[in-house]
C-alpha positions in Angstrom: 83.6 104.3 97.5 81.1 104.3 94.6 81.7 106.7 91.6 78.0 108.0 92.5 79.4 109.4 95.8 82.5 110.9 94.1 80.2 112.8 91.7 78.1 114.0 94.5 81.1 115.3 96.3 82.4 116.9 93.0 78.9 118.8 92.5 79.2 120.1 96.0 82.7 121.6 95.4 81.9 123.1 92.0 81.2 126.9 92.3 81.4 128.2 95.7 83.7 125.4 97.1 83.2 123.5 100.4 85.0 122.4 103.4 85.3 118.8 104.7 82.6 119.6 107.2 80.1 121.1 104.5 80.7 118.0 102.3 80.3 115.7 105.3 77.1 117.5 106.6 75.5 117.5 102.9 76.0 113.8 102.4 75.7 112.7 105.9 79.1 111.1 106.2 82.2 111.4 108.6 84.7 114.3 108.1 87.3 111.7 107.5 85.3 110.1 104.7 84.7 113.4 103.1 88.4 113.8 103.2 89.2 110.5 101.4 86.6 111.3 98.8 88.2 114.8 97.9 91.6 112.9 98.0 90.2 110.2 95.6 88.8 112.9 93.2 92.2 114.6 93.1 94.2 111.4 92.5 91.6 110.8 89.4 93.0 113.8 88.0 90.4 116.3 89.2 91.6 119.9 89.2 90.6 120.4 92.8 92.7 122.9 94.9 92.7 123.9 98.6 92.4 127.4 99.9 92.8 128.8 103.5 90.0 130.8 104.5 90.0 133.8 106.9 89.4 131.7 109.9 92.1 129.1 108.9 89.5 126.6 107.6 90.5 124.7 104.4 88.0 124.9 101.5 88.1 123.2 98.2 87.7 124.4 94.9 87.9 123.6 91.2 90.8 125.5 89.8 88.7 127.4 87.5 86.5 128.6 90.4 89.1 129.4 93.0 89.2 133.0 91.8 85.7 133.5 93.3 87.1 133.2 96.9 88.3 136.6 98.0 91.2 135.5 99.8 92.8 133.0 97.0 95.5 133.6 94.6 94.2 131.5 91.7 97.4 131.7 89.7 99.6 130.4 92.6 97.1 127.6 93.2 96.7 126.5 89.5 100.6 126.4 89.3 100.6 124.3 92.4 98.2 121.8 90.8 100.4 121.8 87.8 103.7 121.2 89.7 102.0 118.3 91.6 100.6 116.9 88.3 104.2 117.1 86.7 105.8 115.4 90.0 103.1 112.5 89.9 103.7 111.9 86.3 107.4 111.7 86.9 106.9 109.2 89.7 104.7 107.1 87.6 106.9 107.0 84.6 109.7 106.1 86.9 107.8 103.2 88.5 106.7 101.9 85.0 110.4 101.9 84.0 111.5 100.0 87.3 108.7 97.8 86.9 109.2 96.7 83.3 113.0 96.3 83.9 112.4 94.0 86.9 109.7 91.9 85.0 112.3 91.5 82.2 115.1 90.4 84.5 112.8 88.0 86.4 111.3 86.5 83.2 115.0 85.7 82.0 115.9 84.0 85.2 115.2 80.8 87.0 112.6 81.3 89.9 113.8 80.9 93.5 112.5 77.4 94.6 114.1 75.5 97.4 115.8 72.5 96.7 114.1 69.3 98.1 111.0 71.1 99.0 109.5 68.2 100.8 109.5 68.8 104.7 110.2 65.9 107.0 107.5 64.9 109.1 107.2 65.8 112.7 109.1 69.1 112.3 107.6 72.4 112.9 107.6 75.8 111.0 108.4 79.4 111.9 105.9 82.0 110.8 107.0 85.5 110.8 104.3 88.1 109.7 105.6 91.6 108.9 103.1 94.2 107.6 102.8 97.9 107.6 106.3 98.9 108.1 105.9 102.2 106.2 109.6 102.8 105.4 109.7 106.6 104.5 107.2 107.9 106.8 108.3 110.6 109.6 106.0 111.3 112.7 106.7 114.0 115.1 104.7 114.6 118.4 103.3 118.0 119.5 106.6 119.4 120.5 108.2 118.4 117.2 110.3 115.6 118.2 110.9 112.7 116.1 108.7 109.6 116.9 109.3 107.6 113.7 111.4 107.7 110.8 113.5 105.4 108.7 116.2 104.9 111.5 113.4 103.8 114.0 111.5 101.6 111.6 115.0 99.8 110.8 115.7 99.4 114.5 112.2 98.0 115.3 112.1 95.6 112.4 115.6 94.4 113.3 114.6 94.0 116.8 111.7 91.8 115.8 114.2 89.6 113.7 116.5 89.4 116.5 113.7 88.1 119.1 112.5 85.6 116.6 115.8 84.2 116.1 116.6 84.1 119.7 113.2 82.2 120.5 114.2 79.8 117.6 117.4 78.9 119.3 115.6 78.7 122.7 113.4 76.3 121.5 115.9 74.3 119.5 117.9 73.7 122.7 114.8 72.3 124.2 114.7 69.8 121.3 112.3 71.4 119.0 113.1 70.7 115.3 112.2 73.4 112.7 111.8 72.5 109.1 111.1 75.8 107.5 110.8 79.6 108.2 107.7 81.2 106.4 108.4 85.0 106.1 105.2 86.9 105.2 105.4 90.3 103.8 101.9 91.6 104.1 102.1 95.0 102.5 102.6 98.6 103.1 106.3 97.8 103.5 107.1 101.2 101.9 104.7 104.1 102.7 104.9 105.4 98.7 105.2 109.1 97.7 102.0 110.0 95.9 99.5 108.0 97.6 97.5 111.0 98.9 98.0 114.6 97.9 99.8 115.8 101.2 102.2 113.0 101.4 105.2 114.5 99.8 105.1 116.8 103.1 105.0 113.9 105.4 107.7 111.5 104.3 111.6 111.8 105.0 112.6 109.5 102.1 111.5 109.4 98.3 110.3 106.1 96.9 113.8 105.2 95.6 115.2 105.7 99.0 112.6 103.9 100.6 112.8 100.9 98.3 116.4 100.7 98.9 116.2 100.8 102.7 113.5 98.3 102.9 115.3 95.9 100.4 118.4 96.0 102.7 116.5 95.2 105.8 114.2 92.4 104.4 117.3 90.9 102.4 118.9 90.7 105.7 115.8 88.8 107.2 116.1 86.3 104.3 119.9 85.8 104.5 119.8 85.3 108.4 116.9 82.8 108.3 118.3 80.9 105.2 121.6 80.5 107.1 119.7 79.2 110.3 117.1 77.1 108.9 116.7 74.3 106.3 114.3 76.1 104.1 112.8 79.6 103.9 109.5 80.4 102.2 109.1 84.3 101.3 105.3 85.0 100.7 104.4 88.8 99.3 101.2 90.5 99.1 101.1 94.1 98.1 99.3 96.8 100.3 97.0 99.7 99.5 99.6 102.2 100.3 101.8 101.3 97.4 99.0 101.4 95.0 99.6 103.8 92.2 97.1 104.8 89.4 99.2 103.9 86.4 97.1 102.8 83.4 100.0 101.4 81.5 100.9 99.2 84.3 99.0 96.0 85.4 98.8 95.9 89.3 101.5 98.7 89.7 102.4 98.7 93.4 105.3 99.9 95.2 105.4 97.0 97.5 105.3 94.7 94.3 108.5 96.6 93.2 110.2 95.9 96.4 109.4 92.1 96.1 110.6 92.0 92.7 114.0 93.5 93.8 114.1 90.9 96.8 113.1 88.1 94.4 115.8 89.0 91.9 118.5 89.1 94.7 117.6 85.8 95.9 117.7 84.3 92.4 121.4 85.5 91.8 122.5 84.7 95.5 124.1 81.7 96.6 121.1 80.7 98.6 119.5 77.4 97.5 117.1 76.9 100.3 114.8 79.8 99.4 111.4 79.7 97.8 109.7 83.0 96.6 105.9 83.2 96.0 104.2 86.2 94.7 101.2 86.8 92.4 99.8 89.7 90.5 96.6 89.9 92.8 96.2 92.9 94.8 94.1 91.4 97.3 95.2 87.9 98.4 98.0 85.3 98.3 97.4 81.6 98.8 100.3 79.3 99.8 100.9 75.8 101.3 103.0 74.9 104.3 104.5 71.6 105.4 103.4 70.2 102.0 105.3 67.1 100.3 105.3 67.9 96.7 106.5 64.4 95.8 103.4 62.8 97.4 101.2 65.4 96.0 102.7 64.6 92.5 102.1 61.1 93.0 98.6 61.4 93.8 98.0 63.8 90.7 99.6 61.3 88.6 97.7 58.2 90.1 94.3 60.4 89.4 95.5 61.1 85.6 95.8 64.8 86.5 98.2 67.1 84.3 99.7 68.9 87.4 99.6 69.1 91.2 97.4 72.4 90.8 94.6 70.2 89.6 94.7 68.2 92.8 91.8 68.8 95.1 92.5 70.5 98.2 91.4 67.5 100.5 93.9 65.4 98.7 96.8 67.5 99.2 99.3 67.1 101.9 100.2 69.8 104.5 98.1 73.1 105.2 96.9 76.1 103.4 97.5 79.6 104.5 95.8 82.8 103.2 97.4 86.1 103.3 95.6 89.4 102.7 96.8 93.1 103.4 93.5 93.7 105.1 92.3 96.9 103.5 89.3 95.3 102.1 88.5 93.4 105.6 86.6 95.1 108.3 88.7 95.8 111.5 86.6 93.4 113.6 85.9 90.0 112.5 83.5 89.5 115.2 80.6 91.9 113.8 78.0 90.2 111.4 79.4 92.0 108.4 83.0 91.0 109.1 82.1 87.2 110.0 80.1 87.1 106.5 83.3 88.3 104.7 85.5 85.9 106.3 83.0 83.0 106.0 82.8 83.7 102.1 86.5 83.9 101.8 87.2 80.9 103.9 84.4 79.0 101.7 86.1 80.0 98.3 89.7 79.6 99.5 89.4 76.6 102.0 92.4 77.8 104.1 93.5 76.5 107.5 94.8 79.8 108.7 94.9 83.6 107.4 97.1 86.5 108.2 96.2 90.2 107.6 97.5 93.6 108.5 96.3 97.2 107.7 94.8 98.4 111.0 98.0 98.6 113.0 96.7 96.3 115.6 97.2 92.8 116.8 94.5 90.4 117.3 93.7 86.6 116.9 90.2 85.7 115.7 88.4 82.5 115.3 86.7 82.3 111.8 85.1 79.0 112.2 86.3 76.0 114.4 90.0 75.9 114.5 90.4 78.3 111.6 91.9 81.5 112.8 93.0 84.9 111.4 96.0 86.3 112.9 96.3 90.2 112.2 99.6 92.0 112.8 100.2 95.2 114.4 102.7 97.8 113.0 106.0 99.5 114.1 104.5 102.8 113.4 102.9 104.9 115.8 99.7 106.9 115.4 100.0 110.1 113.1 98.0 113.3 112.9 95.2 111.2 110.7 94.6 108.7 113.4 94.5 111.4 116.1 91.8 113.2 114.3 89.5 110.2 114.1 90.4 109.2 117.8 91.6 105.8 116.5 95.1 104.6 117.5 97.4 101.8 119.1 100.8 101.7 120.2 103.5 100.3 117.8 103.6 96.2 118.0 104.8 93.3 116.4 
C-alpha cells in the first residue's frame, strides 16, 4: 500500500465524503481494498469518521466536513473520534510499559538454552506449527450463535497438542526415536485490540486477557513437550494482527509481548531442556534443526573464525528452517509472482524448509527441488470480512 494511494483516498473523502464503493470506482480497486485504505488512514491518525446514510450505506468524512452531511451529528461523531483516540493512546502506553518491563527482565536473566544442545544422529524431530489462533476474537453465525471464542480456540489448540502427543507415543511404540520437538509459533496468536477501527466491538477479551489465556495455553504446550522429549525448541515469529503503531517502541507487537512472557517463564522454570528463539524482525525467523553445535564450533575454530555464526551454511551440520507469518507472501506460490518471491527468499536465506500462515489455509508447496513451504491453517472459522470477499476455509490444523 503506497502513500500515494492513501493520499488519493484522502482527497476523495475530503469535502463531500465518499462510500467504500465510490472510492473503489474512483481508483479502480476492489471494495475490500478501499476499506483497507480507509482503515490505514484512520490508524495513521487521520480524523476520518463514518456516517450512516438514509439508505443505510456507510460514508466517510473528515470530522471538520461531517456537518455538511444532512443526517450527520458532527458533535457526537467528533466525540467518538476523540474517545477512540484516547482508548488507542491508553493501549499503546500500556503496551510500551509491558514491553519495557519484559525487556528489562529478559536482559537481566540468562537466555533459555537447552543443556547438551547437540542431537544424537539417527533420531527424528517433531515439528508443531501453530499460527493464527486469534485469541480474543468472537464470531457468531447469522442466527447469533457463537461459532468461535476464547473457550473454543483453547479447546481446539489443546486438541491439536493432544493428537500430536498421541502420535508421538504411537510412533515411539513402533521404535521411532525422537530427539527434539520444534514448536513454531507463527504469529497472530492473539488478535489484538486496536488493529483496525471496529475491532473493539468484535472481541470478547481485552489485550491483557488475550495475552493471559494464550500464555497459559502455550506454556502448557512447552511443559508437556518438555516432559515427554529430550529437548524442545520454541521458535517465534510475530504476525500482522499484533502490530501496533507505537513510534517509541521498536517493533512493538502483541505477539512479541506473548513470546517474551513465555520466554521469561521458561527461564525461571525448572525446565532445562528448552531453547527459546525469537528475534526483532517483523518478517522472518531462521533457525537450525538437528545441528551439532560442538561439531560446528570445531569447524569454525579450524577455519580461524570468531564464532559459529561466521561459518558458511554449506559447512554447518543439520538443516536450516525458515519461518514467516505470511502476510507479505502471496497466497499461492504457484503463480509467477509467488514463485519469484520465494525463489528470492530461498536465494537469500538458503533454507531447507519453510513454514508460513496468515491465509488460514493448509497447503504444501514445492519452491525448488526438495525445498518445500508448509502453510498451516487456523482454528478460527470465517468471519464477516471473509464472507464479504467470498474467501473462506474451514478451521484446520
